[in-house]
C-alpha positions in Angstrom: -1.0 -2.4 9.9 -0.7 -1.3 6.3 2.2 -1.7 3.9 2.6 1.1 1.3 4.8 0.5 -1.7 5.3 3.8 -3.4 6.0 3.3 -7.2 7.4 -0.2 -6.8 9.6 -1.3 -9.8 10.5 -5.0 -9.5 7.6 -7.5 -9.8 9.2 -10.3 -7.7 9.7 -7.9 -4.8 6.1 -6.9 -4.9 5.0 -10.5 -5.2 7.1 -11.5 -2.2 5.6 -8.6 -0.2 2.1 -9.6 -1.2 2.9 -13.1 0.1 4.1 -11.6 3.4 0.8 -9.6 3.5 -1.2 -12.8 3.0 0.7 -14.5 5.8 0.4 -11.6 8.3 -3.0 -10.3 7.3 -1.5 -7.0 6.6 -3.1 -4.7 4.0 -1.0 -3.8 0.9 -1.3 -0.4 -0.9 0.5 0.0 -4.2 0.8 3.7 -4.9 1.5 5.7 -8.0 3.1 4.5 -11.2 4.1 0.8 -11.1 7.2 -0.4 -12.9 5.3 -3.5 -14.1 1.8 -4.6 -15.1 -0.3 -6.2 -12.4 -0.7 -9.2 -14.7 3.1 -9.7 -14.8 3.9 -13.4 -14.6 6.9 -12.8 -12.2 4.6 -10.8 -9.9 2.1 -13.7 -9.8 4.9 -16.3 -9.5 6.5 -14.6 -6.5 3.1 -14.3 -4.8 2.4 -17.9 -5.7 -1.2 -18.9 -5.2 -1.7 -16.5 -2.3 -2.9 -13.5 -4.2 -6.5 -14.4 -3.5 -5.7 -14.0 0.2 -4.1 -10.5 -0.1 -6.1 -7.5 0.9 -4.6 -4.9 -1.6 -5.4 -1.9 -3.7 -3.7 0.3 -6.3 -4.0 4.0 -5.4 -3.2 6.9 -7.8 -1.0 8.9 -5.4 0.0 9.3 -1.7 -2.3 12.3 -1.1 -5.3 10.2 -2.1 -4.3 7.5 0.5 -3.5 10.0 3.2 -6.8 11.8 2.6 -8.7 8.6 3.1 -6.8 7.7 6.3 -6.4 11.0 8.0 -6.5 9.5 11.5 -3.7 7.1 10.8 0.1 7.6 11.2 2.3 7.3 8.1 5.9 6.1 8.8 8.5 6.4 6.1 11.5 4.0 5.7 14.7 5.3 4.1 18.5 4.9 4.2 18.6 8.7 4.7 17.5 8.6 8.3 19.5 8.0 11.4 16.6 6.9 13.6 16.3 3.1 13.8 12.9 1.4 13.2 13.3 -0.1 16.7 12.4 3.3 18.2 8.9 3.1 16.9 6.0 2.2 19.2 3.9 0.6 16.5 0.1 1.1 16.3 -2.5 -1.2 14.7 -3.4 1.4 12.0 0.1 2.5 11.1 1.0 2.9 7.4 4.5 1.7 6.7 5.8 3.5 3.5 8.6 2.1 1.4 10.0 3.6 -1.8 11.0 2.3 -5.2 13.9 -0.1 -5.3 16.3 2.0 -7.4 15.9 5.4 -5.7 13.9 5.2 -2.5 11.3 7.7 -1.4 11.4 11.1 -3.0 13.4 13.8 -1.1 10.3 16.1 -0.9 8.3 13.3 0.8 11.0 12.7 3.3 11.5 16.5 3.9 7.8 16.9 4.6 7.8 14.1 7.1 11.2 14.3 8.9 9.8 13.4 12.2 8.4 10.1 10.8 11.4 8.8 8.9 13.2 5.7 10.1 15.9 3.4 8.9 17.0 -0.2 9.3 20.6 -0.1 10.6 23.1 -1.7 8.2 26.7 -1.8 9.6 28.0 -3.7 6.5 29.3 -2.2 3.2 25.9 -2.1 1.4 23.7 0.8 0.4 20.4 -0.9 1.1 18.6 -4.1 1.8 16.3 -5.8 -0.7 12.8 -4.2 -0.5 11.0 -7.3 0.4 13.6 -8.1 3.2 13.2 -4.5 4.6 9.4 -4.7 4.6 9.6 -8.1 6.4 11.9 -6.8 9.1 9.7 -3.8 9.9 6.4 -5.7 9.7 7.5 -8.4 12.0 8.8 -5.9 14.6 5.4 -4.2 14.4 3.5 -7.4 14.9 5.8 -8.5 17.7 5.0 -5.3 19.5 1.3 -5.4 18.8 0.5 -9.0 19.6 1.3 -10.9 22.8 3.2 -13.8 21.3 2.2 -13.4 17.6 0.3 -16.6 16.7 2.8 -19.0 15.3 0.8 -21.7 13.6 0.5 -23.2 10.2 -2.8 -23.8 8.5 -3.4 -27.5 7.8 
């Protein structure tokens, strides 16, 4: 699977997600204008010393990414959908797209992909989950579905 962060804004969130990617061997795509420098100390600190194990890239825009991976499915995560992520039958080559922390994915992107928009149900009185928490929830559900007993071991 692939994680796509569209215009991420907060370095520690991106660093935490990079760490998740290293731990799950999930590819990370940072798309568009970033709200921080890739040399940001908070980004590096959140990713700890795992950055060398992260398969990642910075892509200019979503169209560039979609053009390169035409055969893959792009799934969009938003609070503006009523379809829970648990309805997805995940595939190995899925691209899981998450928007910037302060505003989420753009309306035009969601409107162009209404049949591929999903949400994480939140019955409590909050507007949204932290980005790195949301990514973790979805990634681990995908891995649970795709692997028979996702390998639970720690490197020594």
